One Martini backbone bead per residue (centre of mass of N, CA, C, O) as a GRO file, in nm:
protein
  468
    1MET     BB    1  -0.003   1.984  -1.991
    2THR     BB    2   0.153   1.988  -1.688
    3THR     BB    3   0.440   2.180  -1.622
    4VAL     BB    4   0.716   2.328  -1.504
    5LYS     BB    5   0.659   2.586  -1.670
    6ASP     BB    6   0.383   2.643  -1.550
    7THR     BB    7   0.478   2.673  -1.258
    8GLN     BB    8   0.684   2.897  -1.310
    9ARG     BB    9   0.481   3.099  -1.424
   10THR     BB   10   0.312   3.124  -1.167
   11ILE     BB   11   0.534   3.223  -0.981
   12ARG     BB   12   0.601   3.481  -1.138
   13LEU     BB   13   0.323   3.612  -1.124
   14ILE     BB   14   0.304   3.626  -0.808
   15MET     BB   15   0.567   3.781  -0.763
   16GLU     BB   16   0.465   4.031  -0.914
   17GLN     BB   17   0.232   4.088  -0.721
   18LEU     BB   18   0.410   4.125  -0.468
   19HIS     BB   19   0.579   4.359  -0.582
   20GLU     BB   20   0.312   4.550  -0.609
   21ASP     BB   21   0.282   4.510  -0.299
   22ALA     BB   22   0.339   4.756  -0.065
   23SER     BB   23   0.272   4.580   0.205
   24PHE     BB   24   0.511   4.408   0.106
   25LEU     BB   25   0.786   4.501   0.216
   26PRO     BB   26   0.789   4.834   0.259
   27ASP     BB   27   1.112   4.897   0.292
   28GLU     BB   28   1.122   4.797  -0.004
   29THR     BB   29   1.257   4.981  -0.282
   30GLY     BB   30   1.292   5.000  -0.597
   31GLU     BB   31   1.576   4.850  -0.706
   32ALA     BB   32   1.604   4.672  -0.456
   33ARG     BB   33   1.330   4.532  -0.487
   34LYS     BB   34   1.372   4.419  -0.769
   35ARG     BB   35   1.616   4.239  -0.697
   36LEU     BB   36   1.479   4.059  -0.489
   37PHE     BB   37   1.257   3.939  -0.679
   38HIS     BB   38   1.443   3.825  -0.892
   39SER     BB   39   1.593   3.635  -0.703
   40GLY     BB   40   1.345   3.476  -0.602
   41MET     BB   41   1.259   3.364  -0.876
   42GLU     BB   42   1.516   3.204  -0.938
   43ILE     BB   43   1.509   3.017  -0.691
   44LEU     BB   44   1.191   2.911  -0.719
   45THR     BB   45   1.242   2.801  -1.041
   46THR     BB   46   1.484   2.630  -0.920
   47PRO     BB   47   1.686   2.380  -0.843
   48ASP     BB   48   1.934   2.269  -0.635
   49LYS     BB   49   1.906   1.946  -0.725
   50VAL     BB   50   2.012   1.701  -0.976
   51ILE     BB   51   1.955   1.344  -0.974
   52LYS     BB   52   2.105   1.085  -1.176
   53SER     BB   53   2.044   0.733  -1.228
   54TYR     BB   54   2.136   0.379  -1.251
   55ILE     BB   55   1.970   0.082  -1.202
   56ARG     BB   56   2.097  -0.237  -1.130
   57VAL     BB   57   1.910  -0.527  -1.245
   58SER     BB   58   1.830  -0.855  -1.165
   59ARG     BB   59   1.650  -1.073  -1.319
   60ASP     BB   60   1.477  -1.372  -1.313
   61ASN     BB   61   1.600  -1.429  -1.624
   62GLN     BB   62   1.915  -1.308  -1.592
   63GLU     BB   63   1.884  -1.028  -1.662
   64ILE     BB   64   2.004  -0.699  -1.729
   65GLU     BB   65   1.894  -0.384  -1.584
   66ARG     BB   66   1.866  -0.033  -1.664
   67ILE     BB   67   1.732   0.223  -1.445
   68PRO     BB   68   1.591   0.514  -1.418
   69ALA     BB   69   1.683   0.763  -1.163
   70TYR     BB   70   1.551   1.003  -0.912
   71ARG     BB   71   1.661   1.318  -0.740
   72ILE     BB   72   1.486   1.621  -0.645
   73GLN     BB   73   1.598   1.935  -0.512
   74HIS     BB   74   1.457   2.239  -0.468
   75ASN     BB   75   1.392   2.340  -0.149
   76ASN     BB   76   1.520   2.441   0.209
   77ILE     BB   77   1.424   2.706   0.368
   78ALA     BB   78   1.188   2.550   0.555
   79GLY     BB   79   1.357   2.274   0.535
   80PHE     BB   80   1.369   1.971   0.483
   81TYR     BB   81   1.358   1.763   0.252
   82LYS     BB   82   1.040   1.659   0.081
   83GLY     BB   83   0.940   1.343  -0.075
   84GLY     BB   84   0.849   1.124  -0.295
   85ILE     BB   85   0.844   0.789  -0.447
   86ARG     BB   86   0.809   0.690  -0.782
   87TYR     BB   87   0.655   0.429  -0.978
   88SER     BB   88   0.696   0.475  -1.336
   89GLU     BB   89   0.686   0.487  -1.686
   90MET     BB   90   0.646   0.824  -1.669
   91VAL     BB   91   0.912   0.887  -1.569
   92HIS     BB   92   1.079   1.211  -1.553
   93GLU     BB   93   1.257   1.485  -1.498
   94ALA     BB   94   1.038   1.707  -1.533
   95GLU     BB   95   0.829   1.577  -1.347
   96VAL     BB   96   0.998   1.568  -1.087
   97GLU     BB   97   1.050   1.868  -1.070
   98ASN     BB   98   0.757   1.961  -1.047
   99LEU     BB   99   0.696   1.798  -0.785
  100ALA     BB  100   0.910   1.942  -0.613
  101VAL     BB  101   0.789   2.222  -0.627
  102LEU     BB  102   0.510   2.144  -0.508
  103MET     BB  103   0.627   2.060  -0.232
  104THR     BB  104   0.726   2.331  -0.143
  105LEU     BB  105   0.448   2.471  -0.157
  106LYS     BB  106   0.289   2.281   0.025
  107ASN     BB  107   0.457   2.313   0.286
  108ALA     BB  108   0.423   2.621   0.302
  109LEU     BB  109   0.116   2.640   0.315
  110HIS     BB  110   0.111   2.434   0.584
  111GLU     BB  111   0.359   2.501   0.771
  112LEU     BB  112   0.590   2.310   0.722
  113PRO     BB  113   0.929   2.194   0.811
  114TYR     BB  114   0.967   2.198   0.479
  115GLY     BB  115   1.067   2.112   0.183
  116GLY     BB  116   1.141   2.015  -0.163
  117ALA     BB  117   1.090   1.688  -0.317
  118LYS     BB  118   1.178   1.415  -0.556
  119GLY     BB  119   1.108   1.081  -0.679
  120GLY     BB  120   1.218   0.831  -0.938
  121VAL     BB  121   1.112   0.533  -1.127
  122GLU     BB  122   1.130   0.366  -1.446
  123VAL     BB  123   0.854   0.176  -1.367
  124THR     BB  124   0.645  -0.119  -1.365
  125PRO     BB  125   0.555  -0.291  -1.095
  126SER     BB  126   0.379  -0.533  -1.225
  127LYS     BB  127   0.657  -0.638  -1.391
  128TYR     BB  128   0.759  -0.718  -1.098
  129SER     BB  129   0.893  -0.878  -0.861
  130LYS     BB  130   0.956  -0.884  -0.535
  131ARG     BB  131   1.262  -0.917  -0.563
  132GLU     BB  132   1.300  -0.683  -0.765
  133LEU     BB  133   1.178  -0.456  -0.588
  134ASN     BB  134   1.379  -0.488  -0.359
  135LEU     BB  135   1.627  -0.417  -0.533
  136ILE     BB  136   1.540  -0.137  -0.622
  137ALA     BB  137   1.523  -0.012  -0.342
  138LYS     BB  138   1.820  -0.062  -0.258
  139LYS     BB  139   1.955   0.078  -0.502
  140TYR     BB  140   1.842   0.357  -0.451
  141VAL     BB  141   1.985   0.403  -0.182
  142GLN     BB  142   2.273   0.363  -0.281
  143ARG     BB  143   2.269   0.601  -0.491
  144PHE     BB  144   2.130   0.823  -0.256
  145ALA     BB  145   2.270   0.821   0.033
  146ARG     BB  146   2.405   1.118   0.038
  147ASP     BB  147   2.097   1.268  -0.013
  148ILE     BB  148   1.980   1.121   0.242
  149GLY     BB  149   1.791   1.193   0.549
  150PRO     BB  150   1.661   1.306   0.860
  151THR     BB  151   1.848   1.600   0.803
  152HIS     BB  152   1.773   1.643   0.470
  153ASP     BB  153   1.614   1.385   0.313
  154ILE     BB  154   1.259   1.268   0.315
  155PRO     BB  155   1.112   1.010   0.212
  156ALA     BB  156   0.819   0.865   0.038
  157PRO     BB  157   0.543   0.766  -0.078
  158ASP     BB  158   0.391   0.688  -0.397
  159MET     BB  159   0.344   0.609  -0.689
  160GLY     BB  160   0.402   0.256  -0.669
  161THR     BB  161   0.428   0.288  -0.358
  162ASP     BB  162   0.498   0.176  -0.012
  163GLU     BB  163   0.560   0.050   0.296
  164GLN     BB  164   0.743  -0.172   0.188
  165THR     BB  165   0.940   0.008   0.040
  166MET     BB  166   1.028   0.168   0.293
  167ASP     BB  167   1.132  -0.071   0.456
  168TRP     BB  168   1.356  -0.147   0.260
  169MET     BB  169   1.501   0.129   0.267
  170VAL     BB  170   1.563   0.135   0.566
  171GLY     BB  171   1.736  -0.119   0.574
  172GLU     BB  172   1.958  -0.004   0.383
  173PHE     BB  173   2.028   0.251   0.541
  174LYS     BB  174   2.124   0.102   0.794
  175THR     BB  175   2.359  -0.047   0.657
  176ILE     BB  176   2.511   0.217   0.554
  177HIS     BB  177   2.419   0.375   0.852
  178PRO     BB  178   2.546   0.301   1.121
  179GLY     BB  179   2.395   0.463   1.410
  180GLN     BB  180   2.168   0.597   1.281
  181ASN     BB  181   1.856   0.757   1.225
  182TYR     BB  182   1.678   0.556   1.026
  183LEU     BB  183   1.371   0.602   1.069
  184GLY     BB  184   1.381   0.923   0.983
  185ALA     BB  185   1.452   0.879   0.664
  186PHE     BB  186   1.151   0.767   0.654
  187THR     BB  187   0.819   0.769   0.537
  188GLY     BB  188   0.553   0.538   0.528
  189LYS     BB  189   0.569   0.317   0.717
  190SER     BB  190   0.526   0.075   0.907
  191VAL     BB  191   0.421   0.043   1.223
  192GLU     BB  192   0.644  -0.174   1.302
  193ASN     BB  193   0.865   0.055   1.166
  194GLY     BB  194   0.761   0.357   1.274
  195GLY     BB  195   0.492   0.421   1.183
  196ALA     BB  196   0.196   0.583   1.129
  197ALA     BB  197  -0.109   0.585   1.219
  198GLY     BB  198  -0.296   0.634   0.919
  199ARG     BB  199  -0.113   0.694   0.665
  200ARG     BB  200  -0.257   0.554   0.425
  201GLU     BB  201  -0.536   0.738   0.468
  202SER     BB  202  -0.456   1.048   0.481
  203THR     BB  203  -0.499   1.163   0.197
  204GLY     BB  204  -0.799   1.090   0.161
  205ARG     BB  205  -0.896   1.240   0.413
  206GLY     BB  206  -0.796   1.520   0.325
  207VAL     BB  207  -0.956   1.547   0.067
  208TYR     BB  208  -1.235   1.534   0.200
  209ARG     BB  209  -1.198   1.760   0.412
  210SER     BB  210  -1.172   2.000   0.218
  211TYR     BB  211  -1.457   1.972   0.104
  212LEU     BB  212  -1.623   1.971   0.365
  213TRP     BB  213  -1.535   2.246   0.472
  214LEU     BB  214  -1.640   2.417   0.239
  215VAL     BB  215  -1.942   2.325   0.255
  216HIS     BB  216  -2.016   2.290   0.569
  217GLN     BB  217  -1.870   2.564   0.671
  218TRP     BB  218  -1.818   2.799   0.475
  219ALA     BB  219  -2.094   2.811   0.315
  220ARG     BB  220  -2.272   2.854   0.569
  221ALA     BB  221  -2.121   3.134   0.666
  222ALA     BB  222  -2.141   3.274   0.416
  223THR     BB  223  -2.175   3.584   0.243
  224PRO     BB  224  -2.227   3.787  -0.020
  225GLU     BB  225  -2.060   4.028   0.113
  226SER     BB  226  -1.785   3.836   0.148
  227VAL     BB  227  -1.797   3.824  -0.169
  228ALA     BB  228  -1.710   3.848  -0.461
  229GLY     BB  229  -1.800   3.899  -0.765
  230GLY     BB  230  -1.944   3.708  -0.995
  231VAL     BB  231  -1.801   3.403  -0.999
  232TYR     BB  232  -1.805   3.389  -0.683
  233GLN     BB  233  -2.111   3.382  -0.655
  234THR     BB  234  -2.150   3.126  -0.820
  235GLN     BB  235  -1.987   2.941  -0.631
  236LEU     BB  236  -2.158   2.983  -0.382
  237GLU     BB  237  -2.419   2.870  -0.507
  238THR     BB  238  -2.310   2.588  -0.560
  239LEU     BB  239  -2.260   2.513  -0.261
  240ARG     BB  240  -2.557   2.569  -0.168
  241THR     BB  241  -2.690   2.355  -0.345
  242LEU     BB  242  -2.580   2.115  -0.190
  243LEU     BB  243  -2.718   2.184   0.077
  244GLN     BB  244  -3.010   2.185  -0.033
  245LYS     BB  245  -3.026   1.891  -0.112
  246ASN     BB  246  -3.003   1.786   0.177
  247GLU     BB  247  -3.249   1.945   0.297
  248GLN     BB  248  -3.437   1.780   0.075
  249GLY     BB  249  -3.323   1.468   0.087
  250LYS     BB  250  -3.075   1.470  -0.099
  251ALA     BB  251  -2.815   1.356  -0.285
  252ILE     BB  252  -2.479   1.373  -0.346
  253ASP     BB  253  -2.306   1.336  -0.637
  254VAL     BB  254  -2.030   1.100  -0.681
  255ALA     BB  255  -1.703   1.086  -0.834
  256VAL     BB  256  -1.419   0.844  -0.867
  257GLN     BB  257  -1.088   0.877  -0.969
  258GLY     BB  258  -0.940   0.641  -0.841
  259PHE     BB  259  -0.898   0.324  -0.635
  260GLY     BB  260  -0.700   0.374  -0.407
  261ASN     BB  261  -0.580   0.508  -0.130
  262VAL     BB  262  -0.732   0.774  -0.197
  263GLY     BB  263  -1.008   0.717  -0.340
  264ALA     BB  264  -1.126   0.502  -0.147
  265VAL     BB  265  -1.126   0.677   0.107
  266ALA     BB  266  -1.294   0.915   0.000
  267ALA     BB  267  -1.541   0.742  -0.069
  268GLU     BB  268  -1.598   0.635   0.217
  269MET     BB  269  -1.641   0.913   0.347
  270ALA     BB  270  -1.878   0.999   0.172
  271ASP     BB  271  -2.063   0.745   0.234
  272THR     BB  272  -2.032   0.803   0.579
  273CYS     BB  273  -2.127   1.080   0.622
  274ASP     BB  274  -2.279   1.291   0.875
  275HIS     BB  275  -2.314   1.586   0.727
  276LEU     BB  276  -2.334   1.449   0.435
  277HIS     BB  277  -2.523   1.328   0.164
  278HIS     BB  278  -2.417   1.050  -0.039
  279HIS     BB  279  -2.358   0.935  -0.379
  280VAL     BB  280  -2.154   0.688  -0.507
  281VAL     BB  281  -2.187   0.635  -0.859
  282ALA     BB  282  -1.862   0.641  -0.929
  283VAL     BB  283  -1.583   0.428  -1.025
  284SER     BB  284  -1.218   0.408  -1.093
  285ASP     BB  285  -0.971   0.270  -1.302
  286HIS     BB  286  -0.762   0.161  -1.558
  287GLN     BB  287  -0.996  -0.069  -1.641
  288VAL     BB  288  -1.261   0.056  -1.482
  289MET     BB  289  -1.614   0.132  -1.457
  290LEU     BB  290  -1.847   0.198  -1.194
  291HIS     BB  291  -2.219   0.204  -1.199
  292HIS     BB  292  -2.475   0.378  -0.986
  293SER     BB  293  -2.741   0.592  -0.940
  294SER     BB  294  -2.782   0.500  -0.613
  295GLY     BB  295  -2.520   0.370  -0.546
  296LEU     BB  296  -2.247   0.221  -0.413
  297ASP     BB  297  -2.060  -0.039  -0.259
  298ILE     BB  298  -1.785   0.073  -0.112
  299LYS     BB  299  -1.696  -0.130   0.100
  300ALA     BB  300  -1.675  -0.377  -0.091
  301LEU     BB  301  -1.480  -0.248  -0.299
  302ALA     BB  302  -1.249  -0.185  -0.100
  303ALA     BB  303  -1.196  -0.478  -0.016
  304PHE     BB  304  -1.126  -0.579  -0.298
  305GLN     BB  305  -0.891  -0.382  -0.357
  306LEU     BB  306  -0.710  -0.471  -0.118
  307ARG     BB  307  -0.672  -0.765  -0.233
  308HIS     BB  308  -0.631  -0.695  -0.573
  309ARG     BB  309  -0.558  -0.396  -0.675
  310ARG     BB  310  -0.865  -0.375  -0.780
  311LEU     BB  311  -1.137  -0.380  -0.963
  312PRO     BB  312  -1.398  -0.510  -1.078
  313THR     BB  313  -1.452  -0.658  -1.430
  314THR     BB  314  -1.701  -0.848  -1.361
  315GLN     BB  315  -2.001  -0.983  -1.286
  316GLU     BB  316  -1.887  -1.215  -1.117
  317GLU     BB  317  -1.728  -1.038  -0.919
  318LEU     BB  318  -1.966  -0.871  -0.821
  319GLU     BB  319  -2.137  -1.110  -0.715
  320SER     BB  320  -1.923  -1.213  -0.502
  321ILE     BB  321  -1.984  -0.913  -0.341
  322HIS     BB  322  -2.275  -0.795  -0.382
  323VAL     BB  323  -2.263  -0.605  -0.649
  324THR     BB  324  -2.428  -0.336  -0.813
  325ALA     BB  325  -2.322  -0.280  -1.160
  326GLU     BB  326  -2.199  -0.092  -1.420
  327ILE     BB  327  -1.992  -0.155  -1.693
  328ARG     BB  328  -1.732   0.076  -1.788
  329ASP     BB  329  -1.552   0.315  -1.919
  330PRO     BB  330  -1.308   0.504  -1.761
  331GLY     BB  331  -1.316   0.761  -1.960
  332GLU     BB  332  -1.618   0.861  -1.863
  333LEU     BB  333  -1.602   0.988  -1.575
  334VAL     BB  334  -1.521   1.303  -1.611
  335THR     BB  335  -1.821   1.344  -1.778
  336MET     BB  336  -2.014   1.314  -1.563
  337ASP     BB  337  -2.334   1.369  -1.407
  338VAL     BB  338  -2.218   1.547  -1.136
  339ASP     BB  339  -2.135   1.728  -0.855
  340VAL     BB  340  -1.873   1.547  -0.774
  341LEU     BB  341  -1.510   1.539  -0.842
  342ILE     BB  342  -1.263   1.293  -0.781
  343LEU     BB  343  -0.908   1.318  -0.841
  344ALA     BB  344  -0.707   0.995  -0.796
  345ALA     BB  345  -0.481   0.939  -1.015
  346ILE     BB  346  -0.354   1.128  -1.260
  347GLU     BB  347  -0.236   1.325  -1.480
  348ASP     BB  348  -0.414   1.497  -1.713
  349GLN     BB  349  -0.751   1.446  -1.724
  350ILE     BB  350  -0.794   1.756  -1.763
  351HIS     BB  351  -0.841   1.931  -2.072
  352GLU     BB  352  -0.884   2.088  -2.368
  353GLY     BB  353  -1.033   1.830  -2.497
  354ASN     BB  354  -1.258   1.793  -2.221
  355MET     BB  355  -1.356   2.044  -2.045
  356LYS     BB  356  -1.650   2.096  -2.183
  357ASP     BB  357  -1.761   1.799  -2.068
  358VAL     BB  358  -1.764   1.888  -1.789
  359LYS     BB  359  -2.016   1.873  -1.513
  360ALA     BB  360  -1.895   1.927  -1.266
  361ARG     BB  361  -1.887   2.176  -0.997
  362VAL     BB  362  -1.695   1.995  -0.818
  363LEU     BB  363  -1.333   1.976  -0.776
  364VAL     BB  364  -1.091   1.724  -0.660
  365GLU     BB  365  -0.736   1.701  -0.597
  366GLY     BB  366  -0.576   1.404  -0.522
  367ALA     BB  367  -0.391   1.440  -0.734
  368ASN     BB  368  -0.133   1.538  -0.936
  369ALA     BB  369  -0.225   1.736  -1.185
  370PRO     BB  370  -0.527   1.660  -1.330
  371ILE     BB  371  -0.532   1.969  -1.412
  372ASP     BB  372  -0.475   2.180  -1.641
  373ALA     BB  373  -0.422   2.509  -1.707
  374VAL     BB  374  -0.647   2.553  -1.911
  375ALA     BB  375  -0.879   2.408  -1.756
  376ASP     BB  376  -0.864   2.573  -1.498
  377GLY     BB  377  -0.950   2.843  -1.627
  378TYR     BB  378  -1.218   2.750  -1.745
  379LEU     BB  379  -1.360   2.648  -1.487
  380HIS     BB  380  -1.350   2.912  -1.335
  381ASP     BB  381  -1.503   3.094  -1.548
  382ASP     BB  382  -1.760   2.880  -1.517
  383GLY     BB  383  -1.796   2.841  -1.186
  384ARG     BB  384  -1.615   2.644  -1.073
  385VAL     BB  385  -1.483   2.423  -0.818
  386VAL     BB  386  -1.129   2.407  -0.738
  387ILE     BB  387  -0.944   2.182  -0.548
  388PRO     BB  388  -0.623   2.174  -0.505
  389ASP     BB  389  -0.356   1.974  -0.449
  390ILE     BB  390  -0.189   2.158  -0.251
  391LEU     BB  391  -0.437   2.128  -0.050
  392ALA     BB  392  -0.587   1.839  -0.057
  393ASN     BB  393  -0.310   1.625  -0.061
  394ALA     BB  394  -0.156   1.686   0.239
  395GLY     BB  395  -0.205   1.455   0.449
  396GLY     BB  396   0.052   1.284   0.413
  397VAL     BB  397   0.268   1.502   0.504
  398MET     BB  398   0.145   1.558   0.778
  399VAL     BB  399   0.186   1.263   0.885
  400SER     BB  400   0.487   1.252   0.830
  401TYR     BB  401   0.560   1.454   1.048
  402VAL     BB  402   0.463   1.285   1.283
  403GLU     BB  403   0.649   1.046   1.225
  404TRP     BB  404   0.918   1.195   1.248
  405LYS     BB  405   0.877   1.279   1.542
  406GLN     BB  406   0.833   0.997   1.658
  407ASP     BB  407   1.124   0.887   1.578
  408ARG     BB  408   1.287   1.103   1.750
  409VAL     BB  409   1.118   1.052   2.047
  410THR     BB  410   0.985   0.772   2.090
  411GLN     BB  411   0.672   0.845   2.025
  412VAL     BB  412   0.348   0.716   2.025
  413TYR     BB  413   0.082   0.771   1.820
  414SER     BB  414  -0.232   0.773   1.776
  415GLU     BB  415  -0.462   0.769   1.535
  416GLN     BB  416  -0.634   0.997   1.654
  417GLU     BB  417  -0.402   1.200   1.686
  418VAL     BB  418  -0.313   1.208   1.393
  419ILE     BB  419  -0.586   1.292   1.258
  420SER     BB  420  -0.647   1.544   1.429
  421ASP     BB  421  -0.396   1.697   1.341
  422MET     BB  422  -0.458   1.696   1.038
  423TYR     BB  423  -0.734   1.838   1.046
  424ALA     BB  424  -0.638   2.102   1.174
  425GLN     BB  425  -0.444   2.179   0.945
  426MET     BB  426  -0.644   2.169   0.708
  427GLU     BB  427  -0.847   2.381   0.818
  428ALA     BB  428  -0.648   2.616   0.838
  429SER     BB  429  -0.581   2.624   0.537
  430CYS     BB  430  -0.867   2.661   0.427
  431GLU     BB  431  -0.935   2.926   0.565
  432LYS     BB  432  -0.710   3.106   0.435
  433VAL     BB  433  -0.770   3.044   0.136
  434PHE     BB  434  -1.081   3.101   0.105
  435SER     BB  435  -1.080   3.384   0.221
  436LEU     BB  436  -0.892   3.508   0.012
  437TYR     BB  437  -1.029   3.428  -0.251
  438PHE     BB  438  -1.329   3.539  -0.207
  439SER     BB  439  -1.257   3.836  -0.111
  440LYS     BB  440  -1.030   3.910  -0.351
  441GLY     BB  441  -1.058   3.770  -0.632
  442LEU     BB  442  -0.887   3.552  -0.738
  443PRO     BB  443  -0.807   3.360  -1.017
  444SER     BB  444  -0.769   3.121  -0.796
  445ILE     BB  445  -0.720   2.883  -0.564
  446ARG     BB  446  -0.433   2.827  -0.652
  447ASN     BB  447  -0.336   3.118  -0.629
  448ALA     BB  448  -0.385   3.138  -0.322
  449CYS     BB  449  -0.185   2.917  -0.245
  450TYR     BB  450   0.069   3.041  -0.373
  451ASN     BB  451   0.061   3.304  -0.220
  452HIS     BB  452   0.113   3.190   0.060
  453ALA     BB  453   0.370   3.028  -0.002
  454LEU     BB  454   0.548   3.265  -0.125
  455ARG     BB  455   0.551   3.446   0.115
  456ARG     BB  456   0.700   3.253   0.302
  457LEU     BB  457   0.952   3.195   0.126
  458PHE     BB  458   1.046   3.488   0.079
  459LEU     BB  459   1.080   3.567   0.377
  460LEU     BB  460   1.297   3.355   0.437
  461LEU     BB  461   1.503   3.449   0.230
  462TYR     BB  462   1.525   3.734   0.344
  463ARG     BB  463   1.606   3.661   0.643
  464HIS     BB  464   1.862   3.481   0.536
  465GLY     BB  465   2.010   3.640   0.300
  466LYS     BB  466   1.938   3.524  -0.024
  467LEU     BB  467   1.876   3.817  -0.211
  468TYR     BB  468   2.185   3.934  -0.320
   0.00000   0.00000   0.00000
């Protein structure tokens, strides 16, 4: 399991590497340099603020329930706190803290003017009525009203929440803070309520774009001379093998774990891509995996998922939408023999217990931390290519930034403008990360991402005089 301690350990490791890099802040030397980096490590491995409360909810059966809720603000040296609110029975303080740290790193990597935060409520949304979910949303805002706002901490949707949740929260924020810029207090809202066009699909689009850029653009242009030796040459050959399959008229086989907003969109983009030919041969959610060796009808499955919030689970349901597929156990998906595996479900899906059974050569993290630290190291050493969450799934926060700007200047951006802006940012991030990783032979692509992010954060702390 990937924990906040794993993330903190990685931050300390990379900060030690930066400390040893004499070209980084060359004017700082000796004991003074040592003190600066020790101070930076302490700041970046601990949150600024941990807030826990209990939301008191009256259930439809007249019972009263008290539900744990959190908002953790990690660091705001790069800008206002920013991060989603998730509803899940798995929510706990350490998980929320880890996700807040990852948001700080993600925003720094992509040079967004935000810090990192995260929120969570320990509930299973499917077990609550719409009235109860509305009450939970309003109570969350009431509890954390002093700690969120358009120029302080700006929440967004996450697992178990959506644009309806954000609309409810905006309405309550407006009631509590009359006269304030309430629209900019939350992103991921409905378009009718000031949301950005294309926000729902943005994370999935960004996930696919990071993979496409690596294979279609970077791998085509890279030469063996520009890449470090050993495992890095193996990874380059892996990417070129995918290109060769297409040139030979064969499809790249793709499996997608998690068929919600992220996974379904990434699957549709792979299925309809003009640059590379794919067969999406398997998709899954928490109930079922659907498989077809020649490729599934992703458009029909996505339409069914949008209506029912799940994949078809019986042959009768498949026949009703004219889809041919074998119904299998969802746990089988991560070990399927495919070229590319997109992980868009939940944390810790690939770990020490199953990492040696994974056959995909390219893995893309659409979810947060679906590959734990041990498995990440194993896959890298085995020559697999892992595009980490901090890089791949940032499309949502990129579009959230566009939405936040839109709400401040009351200028509406078209969906094409929103997505074009997100693609440009994603490709710029991919270029700097992959160039650094492959040329310098860093321990992992994740390490290269953290390296970029921590350089930016440390320099800001240094320039602001926070390291004394």
